[in-house]
Every structure is written in structure tokens, then in C-alpha cells.
C-alpha positions as CSV (number, residue, x, y, z in Angstrom):
1,M,19.1,31.6,26.0
2,M,18.2,28.6,28.0
3,T,14.6,28.9,27.2
4,S,15.2,28.9,23.4
5,K,17.3,25.7,23.8
6,L,14.5,24.1,25.7
7,C,12.0,25.1,23.1
8,T,14.2,23.8,20.3
9,I,14.6,20.4,22.2
10,A,10.9,20.2,22.8
11,V,10.1,20.9,19.2
12,A,12.6,18.3,18.0
13,A,11.2,15.7,20.4
14,L,7.7,16.4,19.3
15,A,8.7,16.1,15.6
16,L,10.5,12.8,16.3
17,A,7.5,11.4,18.3
18,T,5.1,12.5,15.5
19,T,7.2,10.9,12.8
20,A,7.5,7.7,14.9
21,C,3.7,7.5,15.4
22,A,3.0,8.3,11.8
23,R,5.1,5.4,10.5
24,Q,2.8,2.5,9.7
25,E,3.5,-1.1,10.4
26,V,3.4,-2.8,6.9
27,I,4.5,-6.2,8.0
28,P,3.2,-7.2,11.5
29,E,5.8,-8.7,13.8
30,K,3.9,-12.1,13.8
31,L,4.3,-12.3,10.0
32,E,7.8,-10.8,9.6
33,G,9.8,-14.0,9.1
34,K,7.1,-15.7,7.0
35,V,6.9,-13.2,4.1
36,D,8.9,-14.2,1.0
37,R,10.5,-10.8,0.3
38,D,12.4,-12.2,-2.7
39,L,9.2,-13.3,-4.5
40,R,8.2,-10.7,-7.1
41,F,4.7,-10.0,-8.4
42,V,5.8,-10.8,-11.9
43,E,6.7,-14.3,-10.8
44,V,3.4,-14.8,-9.0
45,K,1.5,-13.5,-12.0
46,Q,3.3,-15.9,-14.4
47,N,2.5,-19.0,-12.3
48,P,0.3,-18.5,-9.3
49,E,-0.1,-22.2,-8.7
50,A,3.7,-22.7,-8.3
51,H,3.6,-20.1,-5.4
52,R,0.3,-21.3,-3.8
53,G,0.5,-20.9,0.0
54,K,3.4,-18.5,0.1
55,L,3.1,-15.1,1.8
56,V,4.0,-12.2,-0.5
57,L,4.0,-8.4,-0.5
58,A,2.0,-6.7,-3.2
59,G,0.8,-3.1,-3.5
60,G,-1.0,-0.7,-5.8
61,K,-4.1,1.4,-6.4
62,V,-7.5,0.1,-5.4
63,L,-9.7,-0.1,-8.5
64,S,-12.8,-1.5,-6.7
65,A,-13.8,-3.0,-3.3
66,K,-17.0,-5.0,-3.0
67,Q,-18.6,-7.1,-0.3
68,Q,-19.2,-10.7,-1.4
69,E,-20.4,-13.7,0.5
70,E,-16.8,-15.0,1.1
71,G,-15.5,-11.6,2.2
72,I,-14.4,-8.3,0.7
73,R,-13.0,-8.5,-2.8
74,I,-10.5,-5.8,-3.6
75,E,-9.3,-5.4,-7.2
76,V,-5.8,-3.7,-7.2
77,L,-3.7,-2.3,-10.0
78,Q,-0.3,-3.5,-9.1
79,M,2.5,-1.0,-8.6
80,P,6.1,-1.6,-7.5
81,L,6.9,-1.0,-3.8
82,S,9.4,1.6,-2.6
83,G,12.0,0.8,0.1
84,D,9.3,1.8,2.7
85,L,6.9,-0.7,1.0
86,V,4.7,2.2,-0.3
87,P,3.3,1.7,-3.9
88,E,4.9,4.0,-6.4
89,D,3.5,5.5,-9.6
90,R,6.2,4.1,-11.9
91,S,4.6,1.2,-13.8
92,S,2.4,-1.7,-13.4
93,N,2.6,-5.4,-14.1
94,G,-1.2,-5.9,-14.1
95,R,-3.8,-6.5,-11.5
96,F,-4.5,-8.8,-8.6
97,I,-7.4,-9.6,-6.4
98,A,-7.0,-9.4,-2.6
99,M,-9.7,-11.2,-0.6
100,D,-10.3,-10.2,2.9
101,T,-11.9,-13.1,4.7
102,G,-10.5,-12.3,8.1
103,G,-12.1,-8.9,8.8
104,H,-9.0,-6.8,8.1
105,V,-11.1,-4.2,6.3
106,A,-14.2,-3.2,8.2
107,D,-16.2,-2.1,5.2
108,P,-15.4,-1.8,1.4
109,A,-16.5,1.9,1.6
110,V,-13.2,2.7,3.5
111,L,-11.2,1.9,0.4
112,D,-11.8,4.7,-2.1
113,E,-10.9,4.2,-5.7
114,H,-7.3,5.1,-6.3
115,E,-6.4,4.6,-2.6
116,R,-3.0,3.0,-2.3
117,V,-2.6,-0.2,-0.3
118,T,0.2,-2.7,0.5
119,V,-1.0,-6.2,1.1
120,V,0.7,-9.1,2.9
121,G,-1.2,-11.9,1.3
122,E,-1.2,-15.6,0.9
123,V,-1.2,-16.8,-2.8
124,V,-4.4,-18.8,-3.2
125,G,-4.7,-19.2,-6.9
126,T,-6.3,-17.0,-9.6
127,A,-9.4,-15.0,-10.2
128,I,-11.1,-13.6,-13.3
129,V,-11.4,-9.8,-13.8
130,K,-13.0,-8.0,-16.6
131,I,-11.0,-5.2,-18.2
132,D,-13.2,-3.4,-20.6
133,Q,-14.7,-6.3,-22.6
134,V,-11.9,-8.7,-22.0
135,K,-11.8,-11.3,-19.2
136,Q,-8.4,-11.9,-17.7
137,E,-7.0,-14.3,-15.2
138,V,-5.0,-12.6,-12.3
139,P,-3.4,-13.7,-9.1
140,K,-5.6,-14.0,-6.1
141,L,-4.3,-13.3,-2.6
142,R,-5.9,-13.9,0.8
143,I,-5.1,-10.9,3.0
144,K,-3.2,-11.5,6.2
145,H,-2.5,-7.8,6.7
146,V,-3.3,-4.7,4.7
147,T,-1.9,-1.1,5.0
148,V,-4.0,1.7,3.5
149,W,-1.8,4.7,2.8
150,D,-3.0,8.2,3.6
151,R,-2.3,10.3,0.5
152,D,-1.0,13.1,2.7
153,H,1.6,10.8,4.4
154,I,2.9,8.8,1.5
155,R,5.6,11.3,0.6
156,P,6.6,13.3,3.7
157,Y,7.8,16.8,2.9
158,Y,10.1,18.7,5.2
159,G,11.0,22.3,5.3
160,Y,9.5,25.1,3.3
161,R,6.0,24.2,2.0
162,S,4.9,27.2,0.1
163,P,2.7,26.3,-2.9
164,Y,4.9,28.6,-4.9
165,A,8.2,26.8,-4.0
166,W,10.0,24.8,-6.7
167,G,9.3,21.1,-6.4
168,Y,6.3,21.4,-4.1
169,G,4.5,18.1,-4.2
170,G,0.9,19.4,-4.0
171,Y,-1.9,17.1,-2.8
172,Y,-0.6,14.0,-4.6
173,G,3.1,14.4,-4.0
174,Y,6.0,14.2,-6.4
175,P,6.1,14.6,-9.5
176,Y,2.8,16.5,-9.6
177,Y,3.5,20.2,-9.4
178,W,1.0,23.1,-9.1
């Protein structure tokens, strides 16, 4: 009886510790009060010059990451952020460029296409991207901090995880069923 209680407590403590360790720091403590959490991507997209110098949160799927002379240039398809600041597959308001001039990303190869990222970035103006045959001006952010989300930890699932269970998230999570 006592042994089973101890085992239960040990398992619960281990689960809690694992969850705490798995939680990623999206906004570092040194930037916490400086990020304008009320500023939305749509506002920055409409007038990047009006928001120049402000720190914003933006996230989405990586479309490309390339090393350039000034740093690593990451093209991102913007996606709205959840309450946990994870990019969600709901809609997009366009693209943005995130420039890493401070060595936050060691190598562009670590950012696979379709990897999800959340960027704390300073609005520095605009950049030109080519979408098919059309050039488009998009917001440009200088990365102050970047979180690369592991696909397996974006949507934690608890409980029964049989691939035959209703609502199982599969590799990519909800709403993709087997």
C-alpha cells in the first residue's frame, strides 16, 4: 500500500518536472517588459515605418532560411499565436523577414522548411520577397530572441495515445487524424 503511494508520487513528480523542463522560454526575462504585446502583426504590416524600433512578437512557419553577409535571413509565413505563443494553423496575414544578426540561430540548416518559430523582434523596416513571379514588400524584424518549436511538443497530448483512438493528433497534432 505504502509502496504504491510512493510510486504514484514519484511518477507525478517526474511528470511535473518533465513538463516544467519541456516548457520553452518564448520571451526572455531581460526582454519581458520591453515587448509590445498589444501590437499586432497586421498593424506592423500596414505601416512598418510607424512601428520602427518597437519589439514585437511574431510567429509562423519557416519558408526559407539563408546565410547572407549581414546574417541569417529567415522568411516566415505569419500565423497567429496561441495563448502559449505557439504559431497556430488557422490563417495568415502574409509574410515577414526575420534577420538574425546576433547569432541566435547557429546555422540556417537547423531551420527546416515548415518548422514553426516565434520571434521576439525589433521592427527595422521592410524587405522585398518574391512570391511566385510577384515582388512584395513585407515587414522586416531584427531577431532579439527566437523559439523553434519541436513538432512533437507543440500540442502536448495526455492520456491514452493509441493511433486508433478518436481524436489522436498523429505526428502533426490536431486536427490531423490518421
